[in-house]
Residue, then its C-alpha position, 0 to 999 in steps of 0.5 A: x838509334x836511342x836518344x837520351x834527353x835530360x831536363x829539369x836542372x836549374x839554380x837552387x839554394x842549398x836545402x832545396x830540391x829539383x826533379x830531373x827527367x830523362x826521356x828516351x826516344x825508343x822503348x828501352x827504358x822499361x826493359x833496361x837498367x838505367x843510371x844517373x851520372x854527374x860530372x862536376x867541373x874538373x872531376x870525372x863523371x860519377x854514377x849517383x843512382x841506378x834503377x834495375x829492370x826490376x826497379x831495385x835501386x842503388x845509390x852512391x853514399x854521397x846522395x843516399x837518403x837525399x836522392x830517389x831514382x824512379x821510372x815511368x815505363x808508360x812515358x819511357x822516362x827515368x827521374x831523379x828526385x833530389x832533395x836537401x841539395x848541397x853545393x857539392x851536388x853542383x854538376x851536369x847530370x846525365x842518364x845512361x846505362x849503368x856500368x857493365x852494360x853497353x852505353x847509349x850515346x850521351x845526351x847533353x845533360x842538364x846543369x844543376x847549380x846549388x848556390x845561395 
């Protein structure tokens, strides 16, 4: 069974940056497309970034140009570099397979709060 553990969230001022990490218990990230999702209070979970097994990347319009998804296969980890953060980026962030592929069990997520 694969376990996903997200980390790296925190409180940051608008315009600041954070780097989130998603570590998997099994050697699956290097052969799978993976995505970062977020869920804000009272809203549905949304996909913000995807990296394919060939390292192609896709971003939601709301984060394009500010967020970068990447992977380190040796560490079995996927990252989300978030720059120029805005209050509307406040959410719990999760990693998992992108839509269309079987999901793993969802991790606890990591809270990102953007506030002055």
